[in-house]
N, C-alpha and C positions, 0 to 999 in steps of 0.2 A: 759338136751341137751344132744344128743350123740357128743359126741367132738373126735377129729381124731389125734393123733398124730403121726407125720410123723418122725420115727428115721432113721435118713439118714443125711450122708455129702455131698450130690450131687456130685458135679463135682468142684473141688475145681480151682478157677480162671476161671469160666465162668456160668457169669451171664445170660447169653441165657440158657446153657446147663441145668441151675439150674430152670432158668421160666418153660422149658419146663419139668422135672422132678416136682416140684411145680403141673404142669396143669394135669400131667396124675394121682395122686394123690387121686389129688383135684375130678376129678370123679368117681375116687372111694371111696373116705369116701363121696362123695354127694348118691352114689349107695347105700351105706350100710346108708343111711339113719342119718349122722352129721351134724351137724348145724354151726360147725365151725371146720377148718383144724389150725395144732398150728407145726411149724418148729422149727426144732433147733437152735443155737446160731451161727451169719452170715451165714444161711443157702446158700443167695443169692449169697456169693462172694468165700465162705470157710472161716476159721479161720486160719490154718496156713499158710499163704500166706505172710506175709511180707509185704513188702513196699506195694504190688500190693493193699493192702488193702485202702490204699491213694488213687490211680486211681482209682480202680472199688467203693469208697463213692460216695452215691447221697445224692440231698436232699430228704426229706421225701415227696416233692409230686413231683419227679422225673420220669424220663419214666420207671423206675422198678414199683414206687407204680400203675402207670398206669396199668402197665403191667398184677398185681396183683391185681390192682381193678375187670380189664375185667377179669380176670380168676373165680374170687371170683362171678361174675352177671354170667358167662356163667353155672356155674354150682351150683348156688344157697343157697351156705354158706360160713359163716364169715371163712377170713383168718389171721392169726398174723403170721408174718415173720421176722426173722433176717437180721437186716442187717448193714453194714457201711454207718454213715448219715454224710453226711457233710454240714453244716454249715459258709458260710464263710471259715474262713484258719482252722477253728477246724471241726475235726473227731470223733464220738460220735460212741459206741458199743450200737446197736439201735435194739428196736423190733418195729413192728408196727402192727394196729389191723385193720382190713378194711370189710365192713359187707360186705353180702351178695348181696346191691347192688350195691356196690364201695365205699361207704365214707367211707374214714377216722376217725375211732373214737377214737382213743388213739394212743401217742407212748409214749414211755419211754427211755431214754438212762442209758444205766448200771451204777451208781453208786459207785460200788465198784469193781476198776478193780483188777485183779489180776494178780499177776506177774511184772517182767522187759518189756515182752513182750506185753502186753494190755496198760501199762502205756506209753510206748514208743510209741505206735500208735493211743492212743485215750486219748480223754478231757473226767474226770468223769462228770457224770451227777449230778443234784444239785435237783431235784425232787423224793420222794421215791415213792410216789404215785401217778398211772395214773388207770382212770378207764372210764368204758366203761356201757352202759346198752345194753346187747343182749340176746336173746330170754328171757325175765324172768331174768334174773343172772346180778348181777353185778361182768363186768370183770372186772379184774384187774391184772398188769405187772409187773417182774422182768426180771432182765436176768441173771442165773448160780450162781457165789457167792451171788450176791446181797441177796439170800435165804438163806445162811448159814448166816447170823445176824440176830438175832431174832427179834431186832428191825423193822427190814425191815416189815417184815409180822406184826407183831402186828400192824402197822401203818394202813397196809392195813384192818387188822381181825376190828378197831376201826374205819376204814373210812367204812367198813359195802361191802367188798368184799366180795363175794361168790366162786368165780370161780377165782384161782391165776395161774396165766400163765407164766411161767418158762421156755424161750428156755435157752440149757446151751450148754456144751461144757466141758465136766464133764470127764478126763482121768485116767487112770491108773496111782498109785493104789489109788483111794480117791474115790472107789463108794460104803463106807460107805453112803455117803452122798446120793446115790438116794437109799439106800436099808432103811438107815433108818431115816437119818436127815430128808428126806422129808415128809415122812406117820407123823413123831414127829412133823414138824412143822402147819401141815393140821389138825391135836388133838389137839393141844395150841393153835391155833386159829376160829379153828371151821371153814375150810373152807373146797371146793377141792380144791387142788393143782396137774398143771398138768405141767411136771415137764418132758423136749421133748428134748432129748442127739443127740450126734453124734454117728455114729459108723465105727470102724473101725482104720486103720493107718491114719495118713494125716502126713507130713513129716517126723518128729521125734517123733511125738505122739501118743498115741494108746489110742480112744475116747471106754470109755466101754461098749454104751447103757446104757440098763435097765431103760429105758424111765419108768414114774409111772404115771396114774392120782391116787391119795391117796384123801381118803375119810376123814371125818370130825371123823371119828372113828378109825382113825390109822392105818386102813389098807388097801393095795395097791386094787383099784376096778379091775386094770389090769395093768399088767405088762411084760414088749417086755422083748427080750433076749438082743445077744449081735452084733448082726448081723443089715441088717436094714429092716426095717419093720415097716409096717400101725398099729398101735395098736388103738382101737376103744373100746370106756367105754362110761359109761351112768355118767354127774352131774346132782344128784334129788333135784332141789330143795324143795319137799316135806320131804324127809328123812334129808337133811340138816337143816330142820326148826326143826325137831324132835330133830336129837342129838344138838341142839342147847339151846332146852329147859330142855333137862335134862343133859347138861354140862355145870356147874357153874366159869369155869375160867374166862372168861370175867367180869362176874356180881359182881366174888368176889374180882376183883383186889384194890387196895389201892392206887392210884395214886403219891398223898402224898409221900410215902416212895420211889421214884423209881428218887430223883434227884439226885444221885449218878450216875446215868447210862449218864447221860451227860457231867462227868464229865473226861479228858484225865487221863486216866492212868496214874504213877511214871515210869519213864522210868524204866525198866530192861535191864542187858546186857542179848543177847541172842545166842544161842548158832545152826547154820546149822545145821541141819540132812538130811541126804542122804533120797529122797523120797518113796526106798522102805522099811525106818522106817517107814512108814506111816506119816509123819510131813509134812505139805505144806512148800516148802520153792519156791521164784520166780525165 
């Protein structure tokens, strides 16, 4: 399945303008033969927009979902898009997958919130695996920080995910996640991973781009630069099947040894290190 990765921050604060950007990108992706278009994290509203996230949040079946369904149907391709989802008094950082006929196939609420900003504005999701069948592939959903926890991606592998979609808002200086972590996740779990970032400055944040479709062989099948870009690459079921046949990771697991993975680690003193030293701080 040809997959289009829309590396863009859109127009922060304007859902209407971001729908226009999405429509234009969907037209270009469809013309290039793509069956799926994936956006960045919180694409419909913008990421660093503070309390406006709550104001612009919509239900999973809201007006914006209808607009995306219309775009998907008109261009004949599926769309996975990031948005703030309102459910009663709760707001979630979410991604939703809509099919080429406008059907809502699956949604994921970000389970691992990064930093004080996200924890102040969102409720964490509780379901690690969301999937749907699309063009002969089992497509799974995660968001940004979720993919940095190996347990999340392994849960998808064990559930049969073939292509994992990960809208992200990866910022400087953590580009090593796009460059190194994501291809390793694809290799160790024998799947394709589409990691789709924002680009450029938004408020005080600088997004690093570097969106990638990583293959089960651990290579970047396609890699974006630092600016806005529509990236195209193929997720090939035949290559995936051959790779899984040759790679024994999932077959050689010994789950009876892994009980310690669900234990809470002992508390240890921590020292905050400035981000420029390459250590995450909220």
